[in-house]
C-alpha positions in Angstrom: 131.9 8.6 67.0 134.4 10.6 66.0 133.7 14.0 64.7 134.9 15.0 60.9 138.2 17.3 60.2 137.7 21.2 60.0 139.4 23.3 58.2 140.8 26.8 59.5 141.7 29.8 57.7 144.7 32.4 58.2 145.5 35.3 56.4 144.4 38.8 55.7 140.8 40.6 57.5 139.4 40.0 54.3 140.5 36.5 53.6 139.6 35.3 57.2 136.3 37.6 57.2 135.4 35.8 53.9 136.0 32.3 55.2 134.4 32.9 58.5 131.3 33.9 56.4 131.1 30.2 54.4 131.2 28.6 58.2 135.6 27.9 58.3 137.1 29.2 61.8 140.2 31.5 61.1 142.4 34.3 62.1 143.4 37.3 60.5 146.9 37.9 60.6 149.2 41.0 60.4 152.8 40.2 60.6 155.4 37.0 61.3 154.8 37.0 64.6 151.1 36.6 64.4 151.3 34.3 61.2 153.6 31.7 63.3 151.3 31.9 66.7 148.0 31.0 64.3 149.9 28.0 62.7 150.9 26.9 66.2 147.1 27.7 67.6 145.4 25.9 64.3 148.1 22.9 64.5 146.9 22.1 68.2 143.4 21.8 67.8 142.9 18.0 67.6 140.0 18.5 64.9 141.5 20.6 62.4 142.5 18.6 59.0 142.9 21.5 56.8 144.7 24.8 57.3 143.8 27.2 54.4 146.8 30.1 54.3 147.4 33.1 52.0 150.1 33.4 49.8 151.4 36.2 51.6 151.0 34.5 55.1 152.4 31.4 54.1 155.6 33.6 53.2 156.2 35.3 56.6 156.3 31.9 58.0 157.6 29.3 55.5 160.1 27.7 58.2 157.5 26.8 60.7 155.3 25.5 57.7 157.4 23.5 56.4 158.4 22.0 59.9 154.6 21.2 60.2 154.6 19.7 56.8 157.5 17.7 57.7 156.7 16.6 61.3 153.2 15.9 61.1 150.4 13.9 58.9 147.8 16.6 59.9 146.8 19.3 59.5 147.3 19.6 55.4 148.4 23.0 54.4 147.3 24.6 51.7 148.5 28.0 50.5 145.8 30.2 48.1 
């Protein structure tokens, strides 16, 4: 039986903490390198269906986000 797909949050400390309180795994990031690493980590998870990323974090890794969107069917990336 296949497990359901999960959400993963990438953003500032407050956003990541808030989503963790709601049961969503995630990572707080503070720079471009951390954001790129977090995206790679989340995209590599077999059960990651949606990456929720703050607009500020997304600005730091726009090229990587576009590459994931073009090359993969999942995860879906949603900017908040």
